[in-house]
VOFIKOL-441014 format. One record per atom (N, C-alpha, C): x, y, z. Coordinates in steps of 0.05 Angstrom, whole numbers, plus 5000, padded with zeros to 4 digits. Each point is the difference from the previous one (the first is absolute). Example, Ala and Ser with C-alpha at 12.3 -4.5 7.8 and 13.67 -1.06 7.14 Angstrom:
// VOFIKOL-441014
526448865156;498250245000;501850245000;499350214986;501650245001;498550225014;
//
This chain:
// VOFIKOL-441014
620122298218;498249915026;500750075018;498850065026;501150125023;499249815015;502049925020;498549785020;499650185027;498149845009;498250155020;500549935030;502649824998;501449855022;502550155005;502050134980;502350125008;499950244980;498650004993;500350294976;501249934976;501249864988;501349884979;499249994977;501750124982;498850074966;500449844991;497949824985;501249734988;499049984973;500949874976;499750004974;497249904997;498950114980;496849974993;499849714995;498249805009;499549774999;500949755017;501650225015;501349805030;498049915016;499949745008;497649915021;501850005035;502649995002;501749965016;501150325001;500050105035;502050234993;503349875002;501550154984;503249944987;501250125039;498950215015;501150005016;499149865030;497949915006;500149925016;498249755007;498949924972;499449704996;496350045004;498850205003;497749975007;498350064974;497249804988;498550014991;499050274995;500050014962;499650244994;497149914984;498949855007;497349904985;498450115012;497049804985;497650085017;499749885033;502349805010;500249885026;501750135019;499550105026;502350125016;500549835020;501950005007;501549915029;502550095003;501149865023;502350085010;501750034985;503650154994;502050034984;501349645015;501549974979;502349815015;501550075012;501349815012;501050045024;502650245003;500350085028;502950264987;502349714984;502450304997;501749884987;498949834973;497749984978;499649874976;500250194975;500150195007;500750224975;501949964982;500550104985;502149994965;502849935015;500450135028;503349895008;499849765015;497649845005;500949785015;502049824995;500949865022;501649784980;499049765001;501949954971;498949784974;500549655023;498849834994;500249785005;502449894987;502149855017;501949764989;499849754991;498449984969;499649684999;502049824995;502150114998;501949744992;500249905026;501649714997;499949775024;501450065018;500049955022;501750135031;502549834992;501650175009;503349905001;500849755006;498449875015;501549695015;498849844972;498350034988;499049744979;502550064979;502050184993;501850084973;499050074977;497250055004;498150054972;499550254992;500150014973;499250254995;497550084995;499150244993;496450044996;499049704970;501450074984;500449794979;499149645017;500049995023;500449725009;496449965000;499050134999;496650035008;499349894976;501150074983;498649734968;501249775004;501949995013;500949645012;498049875017;499550195023;498849865009;496749954996;499950114978;496949954990;499549774986;502049824991;500349734989;499449785033;500850115025;500849815010;497150055026;499849795007;497949945016;498749825034;498150155008;499350075025;498449745023;500249744991;498749955029;502549955018;499449855020;502549935014;502649874983;501950225002;502649884990;499450004975;498950244979;498550134973;502549814981;500450044974;500749864978;501950284995;502049884994;501850274980;499449954968;498850234999;500050044966;502450174988;500949854976;502250044991;499150264969;498550025000;499150164973;500650305012;500650304983;500550155006;497450114991;499150255015;497350194995;500050074972;497749864990;499250164978;501049974969;501049775009;501849824971;497149854997;500050044970;496849914988;500849634987;498749885017;500549684994;497149964984;500449804984;497149824986;497949905025;498350114996;497449855022;499449724988;500149895028;499049685000;497749924988;498850154983;498149924985;498050265009;498450014978;497350234997;498950045021;498050184998;497750095024;497750024987;498850095017;497250104992;498750285014;499350264978;498850285015;498349994997;497449985020;497249994995;499050265014;498050094981;498450225004;496749905013;500149985016;497449865008;497750144990;497449875003;498550204976;497150095029;499350224995;498150105026;497849945001;499049925021;497149855000;497450185020;498050154991;498149995019;499949855015;498450055034;499449845017;498750145024;497749835009;498150095025;501249845025;499950145016;501449915022;497349815017;498649764996;498649895022;499450095024;497050035017;498750025025;502249785009;501950175020;501449705025;497649835005;501449725012;499149925012;496749854988;500449994973;498149954986;499749734997;500949795009;500249745000;499349985030;499150115015;500349955036;501749965020;502650104984;501649845023;501150355000;501950055026;501750234995;501850094993;501350184981;502149954985;502250225022;502149905002;500650025017;502350354992;501750045028;499850354993;502249994978;502049784989;502150054979;499050104975;497350024996;499050074979;499450264996;501550114981;500750445002;496150024981;499550295005;498450054979;501750054978;499050114978;500850064982;499650284998;502850194998;499350304990;500650084979;499050245000;500950254976;502650055000;501250034976;502550084990;500650044968;501750154996;500750064969;500549714987;499949745012;500549784994;499849964964;502149854993;499649904969;500150224981;501850154997;500450194984;500249954978;500150204985;499850004964;502150114998;501650165015;501950235005;502049854973;501050284986;503349924980;501750125021;502449934995;502450065006;500050404997;499850024978;499350285000;498750225014;496749845004;498850045022;502050055027;500749875006;501649945019;502150185012;502250074977;501650144991;499350325002;497550064994;498750275001;500050105024;499449865016;499250075030;502350125022;500550175002;502150045031;498150005020;500649755015;499349935022;502449875021;499250055029;501949825016;500049775006;501949885010;499949665004;501850085027;499549865021;502049895014;499149665013;501949884997;501949714995;500749865028;498949955024;500849905023;500249744994;502349925010;501249784996;502049935017;497649775007;500849845022;502149825007;502950024998;502449834996;500349855019;498749714999;501549835031;501649854987;503850095007;501749814990;500749815000;498949935028;500649685002;503549824999;499349774993;502849805000;500050134967;498350084978;500350044973;502250355001;500550155017;501350154996;502049955018;500249845023;502850045020;502149734988;498649834987;501349744979;500350074972;499950284987;500349994971;499650184989;497950205028;500750314986;497550014973;498049995003;497349974981;499650255009;498950085011;498950265012;500950194986;503150055010;502050234992;500549944966;498649724992;500750104963;497950074991;497649965015;497850124997;499650354996;501050085025;501450274998;501950094986;501249914986;501950114991;498749984971;498749814990;498250034979;498350284999;498350015021;498850255005;501850244999;502249985009;501550274996;499950194970;500249634971;500750114978;497650184988;497449965016;497850054984;499250315004;500050154983;498950274991;495950075002;500750065032;496750025012;498850254990;501150154993;499050214986;498850255035;499650124999;498450315020;498049805013;498149874992;497449975017;500649705013;502149914997;499749685006;501949975025;499849915030;501049905015;499649735016;503049875003;499249775024;500950085020;498249875024;500750075022;500249685015;502150005009;501549725001;499449975039;499949715003;500849955033;500249794996;502649915011;502449894997;500649805018;499449755009;501549825030;499049754993;500649835020;499849635001;502149934994;503550104995;500849864988;502950035027;501649754995;502450015021;502250164997;499850054969;502950174989;498150034975;501350274995;499250154974;502750164984;499949814973;502750084983;499650214992;500250265015;499950234985;500750215035;500050214993;502150115023;496650155012;498550074984;497550185006;498849835027;499449764990;498249905021;501349935023;498749895034;501249885017;497649755012;501849844999;498749715014;497750225020;501450045020;499350045036;498050314993;498949994974;498550345000;497549904974;497450064999;498750074979;500750225000;500750074957;500250114992;498050104987;499750344990;498450084988;501950284972;499549954987;501450114969;497750054988;501250124980;498550124982;501350104967;498349854977;502250074980;497950074977;501150194988;498450294976;502150014985;498550224998;501850124970;502450195012;500850065032;501650015006;502349845010;499249744996;502049805017;499149855020;501149855009;500349875029;500550155020;498649975018;500750175029;497749785018;502349995022;498749905032;498150205009;498250035010;498550105008;499150005029;500249765009;498949985027;501849695012;500949945029;500649805005;497649885033;499249834998;498549905020;501349755015;499049905023;502349865017;498949644978;500749945008;499349644980;497849945018;498449834981;496849945000;500549854982;498249795004;498249764985;499150054972;500749914978;498850164974;498349864997;499349785009;497049775000;498950125028;499150235008;498449995011;497850204990;497350075005;498350224993;500350215011;501350065025;500750305011;501950084982;502249764985;502850284989;498250014971;498749874988;498950014972;498050285007;498350025012;498450175015;500750234999;502550065014;501650235008;501250064976;501349804985;501250164979;498050124973;497049844995;498550114977;498850295011;499750015030;499250265013;501850274997;502949885004;502150234994;500150034972;499949904984;501349934979;497650174975;497650055000;498350094993;499650265011;500349995031;499550345015;502550074988;502149975009;502750174985;499950064970;499949834984;499349984967;497849994988;498650105009;497250024984;500049984970;498349864983;499950064976;496849924991;499950054967;497849944994;498949725001;502949824993;499149604997;502750025017;499349635011;501249945009;499749664992;503749935004;499949695001;502449945023;497949755011;501349865016;501649714985;503150045002;501449765000;501449905017;498949715009;501349805020;502549854985;502650035018;501449714981;501149965022;501149694993;501149745022;498149764984;501849775029;498249824988;496650035004;499249854987;497649975006;499149664993;497349915016;499149795008;497049964992;498250154994;497549954992;498150125012;497749855011;497450075018;501249965015;500749735022;500650195023;502550085013;502049914997;502350105003;501050264994;498650164983;500350194978;502850094994;501650275012;502350054987;501650165023;502450094993;501950055022;500749905025;502749774992;501049835016;501750085010;499350305027;502250145009;502649785021;502749974990;501249825012;501450105025;500150275002;499650055033;498549995021;496849904993;498349925018;499249694993;500949765009;499849824986;496949904997;498950055025;496549964999;500149675009;498549854991;498549705004;501349834985;502949884996;501749904981;498649674997;498349975022;499549734989;498750024979;498850244993;498150004974;501850224979;500550245007;499950244983;502650165015;501250104995;501550245019;497750265002;500350235014;498750125000;498950184969;497750025001;497850004965;498650265007;499150104976;498450194999;497349844991;497849875009;498349844997;498050324977;498649874983;497450224986;498350045030;499449935018;497750105018;501850175019;503050014996;501450285014;499350204981;500849954968;500450224986;496950145005;498649814996;497350115001;498750175026;501449935017;499250145032;502150304984;502650005000;501650234989;498950244991;498649824977;498650254972;497550095011;498649915020;497750055006;499950215019;501250005009;501650225019;501350274994;500550004972;501450244985;498850174983;497149874991;497950274984;501649964976;501049914988;501450114966;499449684984;499050154973;499249774974;502350064989;501049744991;502149974983;499249964970;500750084978;500449934978;500949714991;501549935019;500749704987;501749925035;499949755002;502249855016;501249794986;502850095002;501449744988;501949855020;500249654996;502449845019;502149984975;501850115006;503249834989;500449915014;498449775003;499949745020;499749734987;499849715008;499049794991;497650025009;498849834976;497649855010;497950145014;499150314997;498150185009;497250044984;500049964979;498049984972;497249815016;499649995021;497749835013;497550184999;497649814999;497550084998;499550165034;501249825017;500050075027;500950305008;503050054987;501150255004;498450214989;499749964977;497450254986;497750035012;498849785016;497750135005;500550135026;502749945020;501050125018;500950334995;500250054971;501350254993;498350164991;497549824993;497850224984;499150275004;499450015033;499650345014;501950134993;502349974988;501550155004;501750094975;499649884979;501250144976;498049894977;500250124980;499549934974;500649704984;503249975004;501249794983;501849895021;500949864998;501649725011;502449944969;502249985011;502049874980;501949785017;499149754995;501649885008;500749644979;501649845014;501149764990;498649815005;499449784987;498349725015;502749855005;501849954985;501949875003;503150135011;501449815003;502150195019;502050194981;501250155011;501650154977;503450055010;500850164979;503049935002;501350145015;502549955015;500950205018;500150354991;500049994974;500950304991;497150164995;497649885005;497950125002;498950174981;498350215006;500050204967;501250164990;499450154987;501950134975;499850325019;501750165012;500250155017;500950284981;500950004976;499950174985;498550054975;498749784986;498650054980;496950025021;499649965014;496450045009;500250265014;501350085014;500650245010;500150284983;502349934983;500650144978;497150074981;498849824992;497250104987;497850095021;500249965021;498350155020;500550235005;502750154995;500150185002;499550234968;499549914979;499850074984;497249964986;497849835021;497450054995;498049965025;501050255017;498749965024;496350105004;500050024974;495849995001;499549664999;502349865000;498749674997;497649985020;497749824997;498049805023;502549735005;499449885017;500949835016;500849674983;497150034981;501049674978;501850054986;501150314987;501950034980;503050005009;499950055029;502050015008;500849715016;498049885002;500549655007;500949894981;498549994966;501949934982;502050124993;501350255007;502750024993;502049895015;499149955026;501049785018;500749804991;498249874993;499949674995;501249964967;499550164987;502150064972;502949955009;500850235016;503550015000;500849795021;498249885024;500449785018;501049714974;498150014988;499449764970;502750054981;501050224989;502250034989;502250005019;500250025031;502549945013;500349665008;497849974992;500549675005;500949814973;499850204983;499849904971;504550074998;499750185011;502550064996;502749775010;498449955024;501649845025;498949745001;498349904972;500449734996;497549815018;498350185012;497649895016;497350094987;500050064982;497150084990;498049815007;500749684989;497749794996;498949905026;502050135026;498549975030;497850255011;500650254974;499150185018;497350064997;498950125024;497050114995;500650365022;498050044987;499050275017;497250104988;498850075018;497450124988;499150275016;497050144986;498350165002;497549945010;499150045025;497249995015;499550255002;497449984989;498250295006;497549815020;501550205024;498349955028;498350055006;498650214977;497250125006;497649804994;501249824991;498149774999;499949725007;502050025030;500049705008;498549995008;498150165013;498049905014;497749814991;500749934973;497649804977;501449794998;503750064996;501349695003;499849865028;500850195021;500049845033;496849785004;498450194988;497649924999;499049734996;501449964964;499549774987;501949765012;502350095008;501249815020;499549855022;499350205018;499049955028;496649784992;498250064976;498749764993;500949774981;503250024993;500049784982;502049875028;499850145022;501549825024;497549895010;498450025006;496849885006;500449754998;499750034959;499749744996;501949815007;503350084997;501249875007;500149815025;500150275028;498549895026;497949724999;498550064983;498149835004;500149724988;502250034976;500749804991;501749745023;501450075016;501049875020;499149745008;497749995002;498249795007;500249784981;500750074978;499749784980;502949884983;500249755006;503149884993;500950104969;497149914982;501450054967;500450285001;498550205009;500750225002;502750175011;500749915018;502450035010;501749944977;500449704990;502149944981;499950194984;497950144995;499650134967;501450325012;499850045020;500350345014;503449844995;501449855014;503049925005;500550054965;499349814991;501249934972;501050334987;497050115004;500250214988;502550245010;499850025028;502650155016;502449924984;500549755002;502449854994;500950114971;498050014983;500450154964;500550295005;499450165015;499650245001;502350125004;501450284983;502250124993;500350045029;503149905016;499350155022;503350185003;500250135030;501650235001;502749975021;501950074999;502049935030;500949755001;500349834983;501249765000;497749835012;502849865019;498549825024;500450155031;498750334990;500450035036;497449965017;500250045025;498249965010;497150194995;500650294993;498150134991;499049994968;500049744997;499550044967;496950104979;500450134993;498350094984;499549904965;497350005004;499049904969;498350194983;500850004980;497850214984;496249945002;499850235007;497249965000;497849954982;500250104973;498849884982;501049734989;501849974997;500749734997;498949725019;499750165030;498649755009;496749975003;498550284990;497550005006;499549814971;501450054974;499849854971;501049685014;501749885011;501149745004;497749865020;498950165011;497549845022;497550114992;499550104977;497550094992;497749745007;500949764997;498449775005;497749955026;501350225017;499949985025;498450265008;501950234987;499250295014;498350044977;497249924995;498549944975;498350435004;499649975015;498650284991;501350285003;502849995015;501150205002;503050074982;500549794994;502950054988;500550154983;497950074968;500550154993;499550234996;498050065031;500350395006;502849995012;501249855014;502950045007;501750094976;500149834980;501349994976;500050294986;497350105006;498550234977;501950265019;499549945029;500750265015;502350014999;501849744998;503050075001;500850114973;498250044980;500850114974;499150224996;497950055030;499550324997;501350205010;501449835023;502050195016;502550064994;501849754984;501950044989;500150104976;501350235002;500050174976;502350014980;501649865016;502649964983;502649825008;499949894978;502849805021;502249944983;502749915009;501949814982;500649815018;501049684981;500349775007;501649934982;502549875008;501749824978;497849734997;501549934976;498949714993;499349815017;502049985019;499849755022;498350075024;498050204990;498750045016;497149994995;499749814974;497150094980;496950075019;500249935026;497249995001;500350255027;500850194998;501350195021;497150194990;497850065018;498250204997;500550275010;501849975018;501050295008;498749915031;498549915013;499649935029;500149745002;501449905032;500449735010;497949975018;499649785015;499250035028;501149805016;499849995032;502049855019;499149744997;502349794990;499049655002;501749865006;500450085027;503149845018;500549754992;502249965001;500449694990;501349885022;502050155020;500249935036;497850015016;498149855007;497250025017;501249915027;502749855010;500349855022;499650255016;499350235004;500650255019;496750124999;497849965019;498050085004;499950295003;501650125009;500950305003;498850124974;501149864984;500250174966;497450004990;497749795005;497950105001;498550135013;501150025023;498850295021;500850324988;502149975000;502250154978;497750124978;499349794987;498250134968;496950125013;499249715027;497550215012;500550305011;502050015008;499650305017;502150204983;501249914986;501050264981;498749994968;498849804994;497950104968;497449975012;498649775014;497549975012;497849924972;501549844982;497849874990;499449795015;497849915009;499849785018;498649784979;498549994980;499549714989;503549874982;500750234996;503149894990;502049845014;499850155024;501749905026;498449735003;497549965005;498849805001;501049714980;499350114973;501549854982;502349875000;502750215002;503049905003;500049775028;498850145021;499649805028;499349774997;498249934984;499349734989;502049804980;500650234981;502149784981;502349955018;500050155019;503549905007;498749875041;498149864991;500149905038;499850115023;498950324994;500150215019;497550065014;497549934993;498250085003;498549905030;501049925008;497949945022;503350175027;501950024990;501450225016;499350305006;498350084987;499250205003;496750075006;500050175016;497150025012;498450194986;499349904971;498050174991;497650125006;499550005034;497850065003;500350375002;502449985009;500650375009;500350104967;499149924984;500450174972;497050004988;499050195000;497150094997;499649854961;502350054999;499750014966;500449704995;500149845008;500649734993;497849864984;501049814987;497149944984;499549685007;496850025007;499149805018;500349754979;501549775001;499749814978;497549755011;500149964974;497349795008;500649765017;502449915007;500149735012;503850105009;500949815016;504250125017;500249854965;501750214994;502149914983;502049824995;501349864986;500949844993;503250045020;500449795017;501950035020;502349784993;503049945007;501449914994;498849725014;498749945014;499749655015;498149874984;498850314980;497349864982;501849854978;502550084999;501249884973;501649795006;499849734983;501249705012;500749964970;501450044992;502749934966;500249705001;499849734994;501749765002;501049974965;502549945004;500949934970;502549705005;500049994971;501549764996;503250044981;501350055008;502350044978;500949714991;501450004976;501049724992;501450064968;501349824997;500549914961;498149884987;498950184980;497149884990;500749804975;499449884985;500049804980;502450124976;499050234995;503150094983;503250045014;498949905021;503550165019;499450255005;497950225002;500650285007;499149915029;500450315014;498850055027;497550084998;498749905015;496950075005;499150065022;497450205004;498450095022;497649895001;498649945017;497049885002;498850145024;498650224993;498150065021;497949785008;500449855021;498149905003;498150005020;499850305012;498650155015;499650305008;498050134997;500550295002;500750104975;499049874970;501150174977;498950235000;497750075007;499550395003;500950105014;501849945020;501950095022;502450034990;500949904971;502649994995;499550334977;501450175004;500450274982;502249984986;502749885011;501949954979;502249835007;501549874978;501749805001;502250114986;502750015016;501649954983;502549805003;502150044988;502549795003;501550135002;502149955027;502850165001;501549834989;502950054991;502449884994;501450045009;502249764997;502250115022;502649804990;501850064997;502549824993;501149915018;500149704994;500249845027;504149945009;500849965012;503149995008;500849825015;500049754993;499749815007;502049875012;502350124993;503049965022;498950185033;498650254987;499550095023;498150015016;497549854992;497549935007;498950335003;500050114981;498050285005;499050044974;498850154999;497850114981;500750344987;500450134980;500250164992;496950104986;498550195019;498250144976;500350104986;498949994979;499450104967;497450175002;497449945008;498550195002;497049845001;498350174983;496849755013;499050194965;498349774992;499449974982;496849994996;498750194988;496549884996;499049844980;502050064981;498849874979;500049774989;497349785014;500449785007;497849834978;500049874996;497349794990;499049945014;496750074990;498049925022;497249854986;500849774986;497549864985;498349975006;499049995024;498149905017;499750115022;497850115014;499350195027;501349875015;502350065020;501049915028;502049904979;502049964983;501849804993;501350214975;503250005022;501850204982;502949794994;500750104983;502349784985;503250284995;501249865008;502550215001;501749984962;499950234989;500949904981;503550094991;501049875027;503150064997;501549874966;501350204983;500649854982;503550014995;501050075021;502750035006;501450334998;499250174995;500350264997;498750205023;502250215002;499350195020;501350224994;498250185011;501150265000;504350125008;500050204976;503249905004;500350304990;503150175005;501250244996;502249944983;499950064979;503849934990;500249825012;497949724995;501349705012;500549995022;499250145017;500150035027;497349885010;499649815016;496749985010;499550165023;497950135004;499050175012;497449885020;500550165029;497549975016;497950134990;498049864983;497750194995;497550115019;498550215014;498250055020;498350094980;496949845005;498150104982;498850275022;500850294984;499250205006;496850044992;499249984976;496450064993;500249794974;497649915000;499249834973;498250164990;500450144984;497050204987;499149824977;499450104985;497549914983;502750064972;501449804992;501449994980;503550014997;500049995032;502950105001;500849895030;501849975014;501649915023;500550265013;501550085023;502050135007;501649805024;502050044990;502249875025;502450195017;500449815020;502450255011;501849735001;502950074994;501749835008;502150115018;500349855018;502450175027;502949984986;501650255012;502049964983;502250225019;502849904990;501850275018;500550154971;500150254997;499850184984;503150215011;502149964985;502450135011;500850005025;498649705016;500549995023;498750085021;496750024987;498350195019;497949764999;498349935014;498149785000;497550204993;498049974968;498150085006;498249794973;498550054979;498449764984;500250174973;499549814982;499950064976;496949944994;498350204985;497750004990;499749924978;498749734991;499649934968;497349884989;499650114980;496749934990;500749794982;497449804998;500849734981;496750164985;500149994972;498150034982;498449774991;497849894997;499549774992;498650004968;499750225001;499750014967;503150024980;502450115006;502149934989;500749795014;499949945027;502049705007;502250135005;499750235010;503750205000;499950045028;503050025015;499750205034;500950204987;500650195016;501350215004;500750135029;502250054997;501250155026;499350294999;498950025021;498150314998;502250245012;500049945035;502550175019;500649885024;500750145016;501049885024;498850105017;499249955025;497849985020;501050005030;500550195017;500549885021;498049895014;500049745022;497949865019;499250195023;497250145006;499850085025;500249855025;501750135015;500049785024;497650035012;499849835029;498350095024;499750335010;501950175003;500150185010;500850234987;499550034969;500050134977;497650034983;499350154992;497250094984;501849884972;498349974980;500449924969;503050234993;502349834995;502550084993;500150284975;498149994992;500650314976;503049884986;499849764992;502549914986;500449884964;497550024992;500850004974;502150124984;501849824996;502550154975;500249784984;500950124978;501949844973;502449824997;499349824995;503649774993;501550124982;502250115007;502850134986;501949784989;501550144981;501449774986;501949985027;501549815001;501749965022;498949945028;497949995002;498750025027;500849535008;501249985015;500649755014;498549865021;498649834984;497049925007;501449635011;499349905028;500449825012;497049905004;498949814995;497649804999;500349925032;497650005011;499349945030;497249875006;501049785016;497349784998;500149975029;497649895017;499749885023;500249685005;500749935017;501149694998;499549855026;498349845002;499649805028;502049745001;501049935025;501249805004;498349815011;500249754985;498049785011;501249955033;503249964998;500049835026;500250185018;501050265009;500650225021;496550144997;498349974979;497550195001;500750285004;502250124992;499950224994;500050124972;499150274998;498850004979;503250335001;500450024968;503050214994;499750154972;501850114998;500250204976;501849894986;500349974976;501449794977;500050184969;503550085002;499350104970;502549814986;498950044973;499849794981;500750214975;502050044984;499850074973;501150375000;500650044977;499850325004;499950064963;500150295002;500250064968;501050285003;500750184977;500350194995;498450194976;497950225015;498149974986;500950214981;497849974966;501650084983;497550134982;500650024966;497150124997;498949644983;503049865003;498649744992;498349815023;500150085027;499149825016;497049874991;498949825003;497949875002;499549865022;497449945005;498049775018;498149914976;501049684998;498149824997;500249735011;497549834992;499949775008;502449834988;501549785018;502049894990;499349635010;501449904984;500249695002;501550015029;499949865023;501349925014;502149865010;499849704976;501649935000;499649785022;501149794998;499149705015;500550065025;498949895012;500150055035;496649955018;500650055029;498549955011;498950335011;497349944999;498650285010;498049875019;499550275027;497949885013;498150154991;496849935003;497050164991;498949855032;497950375006;497549845015;498050264990;497449875004;498950114993;498750295025;498850194997;499250175025;497050164989;499049915018;496650025000;500350255021;497450164983;498750235005;497549975012;498650005023;497050015000;498850234995;497350055003;498450204995;500950215028;501049985019;500750125020;502450124987;501549944996;503450134983;501649795021;498949775012;502049795014;501149814983;502450015006;501949854981;500849705013;500549844981;500749745014;502049884977;502449895009;502549784986;498749794993;500549854984;500249675003;503449964995;500049695003;501649885003;501950054984;503150004996;501249964975;500249794985;500450024964;500449764993;503050124981;500849804996;502450054977;499549954970;500350164982;499849974967;503149944991;500449764999;502549994984;500449954966;501650254999;500650074967;501849814992;499649894984;502349784978;500950204980;502749815004;501650114968;498949984971;497849855003;497850004975;497850114995;499550145027;498550194998;497349895018;499849795004;497849885014;499150135030;498449965006;499550145029;497749805019;501149965021;498649725014;499850165028;497750055013;499350095031;500349725016;501250055032;499949795017;499450165031;498349885014;500150085027;503550045008;500550325019;501950045012;501949895020;
//
């Protein structure tokens, strides 16, 4: 086959010229930049000599992880581990739908609702059919290294993986790398944006640009335009690699450009992705996020005009990310594939990789058909209107808050927390009566494939923004400006007492509520805390019963000599014999790991299970153990370790399995009553092994401090006074004021 650009003769079936790199297919474009022929210099992906590491160090780095001060992983890459539990791989059924006329209920549907569009979506294509066609693919790999690379070399690790993949002649990876203070290889430079290509001829750096933030629309737009112009193909896949923080904060935490540190570093929001892709004129077969927390309904709605499919995770990802050997190599042999089939291969290989590294139990990844996002976005918009209207009624607010509390959530206790969309609708259907089933049906329609571990049982494939920390009203403004679902923002603003801090008159799509929503000044809860006739600690709500959403009990170990309390955690498993009455059921037991009592913070109260976060020092580095409690079996399971996201870094992309020999020191918060100071307290340690167990354990005779935590329908919390419960040698327990 003769190349029309340089005149070189190529073997039949080739899609790219072996001499100049130009497309030999039906699409024409410019040739690869000068110096990129067969004699081009190859990228050296071994780690820089300053690290003293060899190329194999990337495998070790894959088990290290990257919030600020990421966690050292001790597992050698690709050692097969026993998974921490089985998982579920599901293919969602296809259901037909018709988009209703927008504005049917009389309100203005905001511009965030995309139109449905035609595509080759939901193919029934076989792998044999995908392998039978020789078509060309360009994979645009947007690699923002961040501290994941500078501290732990994880971008280099994935590039080393990719270098092992046999792509064939019709697949190219076109890479733009930046955003890291230091690169753990000799090819990329921290003070430059580096562009590289990997194909059947190997790796090569093809261009270097002045440093620029990876978290701007301009940088992304320039890369996509350059990549598709210089490396045209029949099919395009765009992959984002880095931290991710969901619907508002987006992806690509460029550590060279810190941005607004009070909220987050400089990040590439979904609105900026929308702005960049709008100007490129490219339709992608799929857009993927090898990041945490980006499988959200808001992200999918933004991407709908630009791609047929989205591949992303609802939950935090492990640091080593996707499998850059398995799916690229599969694509090289199946270039006739449609986007959904490729997405399934990405999901399956990712889940297999998580299983090898022992974190499959917490894994999620889904394939979303963007051509039908208009139906889902409209349904959720209508459900949001119902939620906004319900904010005038205390009883409805209580049901909404309790429903959200019981919903499967992602991202730990980060401020940009996400919850599963279908689970939220099911848990609030007593309020969202007209449209909850429309939303659930539409989610099933658009999520064509997903994988999730058994500790993420409610994962439907798409989450929705539901922040835990709403102390800053700017987060709600961010949601309004970036996402634009005004009724849902109205609902959230009421749930967190911010409704009157936002000028709703400036938003045309604001829902006119029947009356003023409930405000913090409207809530007046009165209570009495005492020891009842059975000697139990009891809380009686004497006023505002309907304003109470949740009641928990905080437990602490009382150090009488030091006049201090060591916090052990909060439990919501209270007896509620009658409306407004809560009785603590302390039986002398608390959670322990290998006989060491732990501080167990409730992350999630699910249907039939709880998830806990246990702060520890793991091999001298601070992190958290994630553990589950199953109500049916009445047993605990330690799932993995995960770093906590800080105020200036995205979700830490840090899931890792515990390994034999890991040294664990248990960490607690403590408070001195004499000095009124709060400090960190370490108590107990163990060496992890296959015999390590978490279980409820008798605490022995002693004095323990308890107080109730009351959460009202607006998410405001108040703590009662401390009481002491004395646990005697004979097993009797008596409560008294502190």
